[in-house]
C-alpha positions in Angstrom: -56.3 -39.1 -90.1 -57.1 -37.7 -93.6 -59.3 -34.7 -94.0 -62.9 -35.7 -94.4 -65.6 -33.9 -96.4 -68.8 -34.8 -94.4 -71.2 -34.5 -97.4 -68.9 -36.7 -99.5 -68.7 -39.2 -96.7 -72.5 -39.3 -96.4 -72.8 -39.8 -100.1 -70.4 -42.8 -100.0 -72.2 -44.4 -97.1 -75.6 -43.8 -98.7 -74.4 -45.3 -102.0 -73.1 -48.4 -100.1 -76.4 -48.7 -98.3 -78.3 -48.5 -101.6 -76.4 -51.5 -102.8 -77.4 -53.6 -99.8 -79.7 -56.4 -100.8 -79.0 -55.8 -104.5 -78.4 -58.8 -106.7 -74.8 -59.8 -106.8 -74.2 -58.8 -110.4 -70.6 -58.1 -111.5 -71.4 -54.4 -111.8 -72.9 -54.3 -108.3 -69.9 -56.2 -106.8 -67.5 -53.8 -108.6 -69.3 -50.7 -107.4 -69.4 -52.1 -103.8 -65.6 -52.8 -104.0 -65.0 -49.2 -105.3 -67.0 -47.7 -102.5 -65.2 -49.8 -99.9 -61.9 -48.8 -101.3 -62.8 -45.1 -101.3 -64.1 -45.3 -97.7 -60.9 -47.1 -96.6 -58.7 -44.3 -98.1 -61.0 -41.6 -96.6 -60.9 -43.2 -93.2 -57.2 -44.2 -93.3 -58.2 -47.8 -92.5 -57.3 -50.9 -94.5 -60.2 -53.1 -93.5 -63.5 -52.2 -95.4 -65.8 -53.2 -92.5 -63.9 -51.1 -90.1 -63.8 -48.2 -92.5 -67.6 -48.3 -92.9 -68.1 -48.6 -89.1 -65.8 -45.6 -88.6 -67.6 -43.5 -91.2 -71.0 -44.3 -89.6 -69.6 -43.3 -86.2 -68.3 -40.0 -87.6 -71.7 -39.3 -89.2 -73.7 -40.3 -86.1 -76.2 -37.5 -85.1 -74.4 -36.9 -81.8 -71.1 -36.1 -83.5 -70.9 -32.3 -83.5 -67.6 -32.0 -85.4 -68.8 -33.5 -88.7 -72.6 -32.8 -88.3 -72.0 -29.0 -87.9 -69.5 -28.9 -90.8 -72.0 -30.3 -93.4 
């Protein structure tokens, strides 16, 4: 698994969450695609939904390894 910077991972997930419910403009769709790509690379997973799910799992409050590192 690639090295993960917890604060950067939080920033990526927060940016993706901020786009939730936004109008589907071309700019918004492109930004969402870019965030999914970056999360896929960060997580070492090809499927965007799985990468987001893995990122959320790693950032979950009960995860000491990433929570303490931030």
